Wavefront OBJ file of the C-alpha trace (Angstrom):
o trace
v -1.047 208.713 253.305
v 2.725 208.356 252.807
v 2.272 207.802 249.061
v 0.259 211.025 248.705
v 2.907 212.971 250.616
v 5.724 211.356 248.599
v 3.958 212.185 245.333
v 3.355 215.791 246.434
v 6.994 216.113 247.511
v 8.265 214.773 244.196
v 5.980 217.047 242.164
v 6.935 220.042 244.270
v 10.648 219.359 243.936
v 10.230 219.144 240.159
v 8.426 222.505 240.271
v 11.205 224.081 242.356
v 13.854 222.812 239.946
v 11.863 224.018 236.927
v 11.063 227.460 238.329
v 14.365 228.170 240.089
v 16.630 226.208 237.756
v 18.093 224.109 240.577
v 17.335 222.599 243.950
v 19.852 222.453 246.771
v 19.955 219.679 249.362
v 17.583 221.340 251.830
v 14.590 221.508 249.403
v 15.137 217.831 248.651
v 15.004 217.028 252.362
v 11.875 219.134 252.875
v 10.225 217.593 249.794
v 10.586 214.198 251.437
v 9.810 215.211 255.013
v 7.657 218.357 254.956
v 6.464 219.217 251.434
v 3.939 221.716 252.811
v 6.709 223.871 254.289
v 8.745 223.638 251.082
v 5.697 224.748 249.118
v 5.176 227.751 251.411
v 8.830 228.787 251.159
v 8.947 228.344 247.389
v 5.723 230.290 246.924
v 7.137 233.135 249.013
v 10.344 233.279 246.963
v 8.558 233.159 243.611
v 5.975 235.707 244.755
v 8.625 238.236 245.732
v 11.120 237.619 242.933
v 8.826 236.696 240.043
v 5.310 237.997 240.599
v 5.750 241.359 242.340
v 6.861 243.963 239.840
v 7.304 247.261 241.690
v 11.077 246.793 241.581
v 12.951 245.768 238.437
v 14.316 242.220 238.550
v 17.924 243.425 238.450
v 17.295 245.543 241.557
v 15.830 242.566 243.412
v 18.824 240.447 242.417
v 21.259 243.151 243.530
v 19.504 243.344 246.905
v 19.677 239.560 247.252
v 23.359 239.348 246.325
v 24.168 242.071 248.858
v 22.305 240.196 251.574
v 24.143 237.012 250.646
v 27.505 238.805 250.591
v 27.016 240.133 254.083
v 25.859 236.742 255.313
v 29.042 235.253 253.778
v 26.849 232.924 251.712
v 28.955 232.507 248.587
v 26.617 230.100 246.765
v 23.703 232.547 247.027
v 25.977 235.441 246.093
v 27.028 233.622 242.922
v 23.452 232.683 241.963
v 22.104 236.206 242.457
v 25.133 237.814 240.767
v 24.493 235.655 237.695
v 20.790 236.509 237.802
v 21.520 240.234 238.195
v 23.865 240.169 235.201
v 21.258 238.308 233.126
v 18.680 240.924 234.154
v 20.905 243.703 232.824
v 22.912 244.795 235.864
v 26.447 245.945 235.224
v 29.480 245.045 237.245
v 29.708 248.687 238.308
v 26.096 248.722 239.574
v 26.731 245.566 241.592
v 30.008 246.941 242.939
v 28.382 250.239 243.931
v 25.566 248.418 245.740
v 28.129 246.318 247.603
v 30.036 249.487 248.485
v 26.900 251.230 249.799
v 25.917 248.261 251.925
v 29.560 247.690 252.778
v 29.668 250.958 254.636
v 28.133 249.018 257.512
v 30.168 245.819 256.929
v 33.484 246.296 255.160
v 34.599 242.678 255.565
v 31.392 241.399 253.942
v 32.022 243.574 250.895
v 35.716 242.835 250.496
v 35.303 239.081 250.918
v 32.996 238.872 247.889
v 34.941 241.156 245.509
v 37.009 238.279 244.033
v 33.803 236.266 243.544
v 32.145 239.222 241.761
v 35.083 239.543 239.363
v 35.050 235.787 238.684
v 31.304 235.680 238.015
v 31.423 238.711 235.675
v 34.322 237.145 233.764
v 32.489 233.821 233.486
v 29.324 235.602 232.310
v 31.259 237.531 229.660
v 33.121 234.415 228.484
v 29.838 232.530 228.090
v 28.575 235.249 225.739
v 25.775 236.131 228.152
v 23.546 239.030 227.330
v 21.152 240.893 229.605
v 17.514 239.768 229.438
v 15.667 241.491 226.637
v 18.845 242.850 224.979
v 19.573 240.262 222.297
l 1 2 3 4 5 6 7 8 9 10 11 12 13 14 15 16 17 18 19 20 21 22 23 24 25 26 27 28 29 30 31 32 33 34 35 36 37 38 39 40 41 42 43 44 45 46 47 48 49 50 51 52 53 54 55 56 57 58 59 60 61 62 63 64 65 66 67 68 69 70 71 72 73 74 75 76 77 78 79 80 81 82 83 84 85 86 87 88 89 90 91 92 93 94 95 96 97 98 99 100 101 102 103 104 105 106 107 108 109 110 111 112 113 114 115 116 117 118 119 120 121 122 123 124 125 126 127 128 129 130 131 132 133 134
């Protein structure tokens, strides 16, 4: 039974890394200890971000980066800022979204402003272009 679970965990972790582009420590732990939960969580994320299409991807990414900003989760803020930029969001759109949400949490907004500037500069230096605009 352990070999089946180990194999499933390994395959699932490879899927997470392929579909998300990375895997943090917690998916690695769940892959080894509770691959079923990891699969449920990953399926939920990919369903909302990748399969549902009522909202444009850049809007979803802007929502996610705002949530991460106001949770003071810098890693997530960076990931979703990069994804929003790749999906065609502008720095001004991201800033305005942070300002709107920041009306209820000024410290959350101001703490991520330097990170936003850094990520936009890094994106521009790398020659990044929005998805579908090459």
